[in-house]
N, C-alpha and C positions, 0 to 999 in steps of 0.2 A: 851959736851952735855950729860945730864943724861937720863937714861932710865926711862920712866914713870912707867913701870911695876915694876921696881926695887924700885922706890920711894914708890910706893903703898905697896909693900911687907914689906919694912922697917917700914912704918907707922903702918901697922897692926901687926907688930912684927913677921912676918914670915921669915924675913931675917935679918942678921946683917949688920950694917952700914959700917963696915970696909971692907966687901967683895966688891971687885970692879969687875965690869963687863965691859969688853972691847968689844966695837962693832967693827966688822971687817970694815976696811976702804974700801970705795968704790973707785975704780980707778977713777982718775980725767980725764975727757975727755977734751981734748984741742980743738978738732975740733967739729963743729956743726954736729949733726946727720943729715943725708940726709933724705929728706922727702920721705917716702915710699908710693907709690900709693897703695891704697887698691885694692885687687883683687876682681873682682865681683864674687858674690856667684853663683854657678851653678844653673840654673833654668830649671826645667822640665816642658815643656808646657803641659797643659791638653787639649786633643783633643778627639773628638769622634772617635772611631776606624773606619778606612775606610772599613774594612772587618768585617761585622757582620754576625755571623752564622745565615743564614736564612733557614727555612725549605724548602724543595723542593716544587716548585710551580707546581702543577699538579691537577688532579681531586681530589676533596675532597671525601674520601671514608669512613670517620668515624667521628662521633660526640659522645663524651663521656658524659654520664649523671652520676652525682655523688650525692649521698644522704648522706652527712657526718653526723656523729653522735657526733664526737668530733673534736676539733681543730687540732689534729694530722693527721686527714685525708687530710689536706691541702697538704701533700707531694704528694699524688696521683694526685691532681689537678695540681700542679706545674710541675711534671714530664711530664704529657701528654701535657700541654700547651706549654712547652718548645719544644716539638716535632712538634708543629704546628697543634695540634688537638684542635678543638673548644670544650669547656667544658661547660656543663649546670650544674649549682650548685643549688640543691634543699635544702634549709635550714629548711624545715618544721620539721625535727627531732632534731634540735639543740636548745639549750637555746639562749635567745636573746643576752646575753653577748658574748658567743662563736661565734654566728652568726656574730656579729659586728666585732669581731677580724678576722674572716675568710674573711669577705668582705674587711676589711682594707688590709689584706694580698693579696687578689686577685687583689685589685686595684693597689697595688705596683707592683705585678707581671705583670699585663697587661701594666702598664706604662713603666716598665723596659724593656719589650720585644716588645714595640711599638705596642701593641694590643689594644683592646677596651673591656670595661666591660659595659654591659647594663642590666638594670633591666627589667625582663619580667613580673613578678608579685611581690608582696611584699616579697615573700620568695624564688623566683627563679631568678637567674642571669645567663647571658650568657657571657662567656669569649671567644672572637674571636681573633685569631692571626691577624697579620698585613696583610697577603695576602688573608684574607677572607672578602668578602663584605657581609654585613647584610642589607637587605632591609625590609621595612615594615613601619607600622605607628609608629610615634615617641611618640604618646600619650600612657601613661601607663593606663589610665582610662579604655580603652577597654579590655586590657589584664587582669585587676583586676576584671572585672565584672563577677560574677558567673551566669550562666544561671539558671533561675528559672523554675523548672519543676512542672507543675500543676498535682495534683493527681486527677484521675477520678474515 
């Protein structure tokens, strides 16, 4: 049996025809190979951890109000929210693009820590941890209404 690579090299003039290449002979098996059962791959099940670090349930003593100016102020929000402190975010000093990014971040943060995010006004949001209950009207229209003061 001739080597196809050798034939190609001879055809292209890269090797001489009289050189011979001997392939090493494969040992001849006289017995049939036994069927080897494939080993199942190790599987790591994905589970929700049974012990989730929960902030201490007790009397709420603090609510943090943050007036972020840049997106990097999200670190302060995240650190306090992780500790179980409700955070009010006032976005009135941010650009619309950065405010959207920050709200996307806060939404993921509240989802990841089993909390809630609620819109108070168009630029103010409340992040409440899992162990804090928020009650009030569900309609945003009343919260957005600005009181009109008549000049006398």
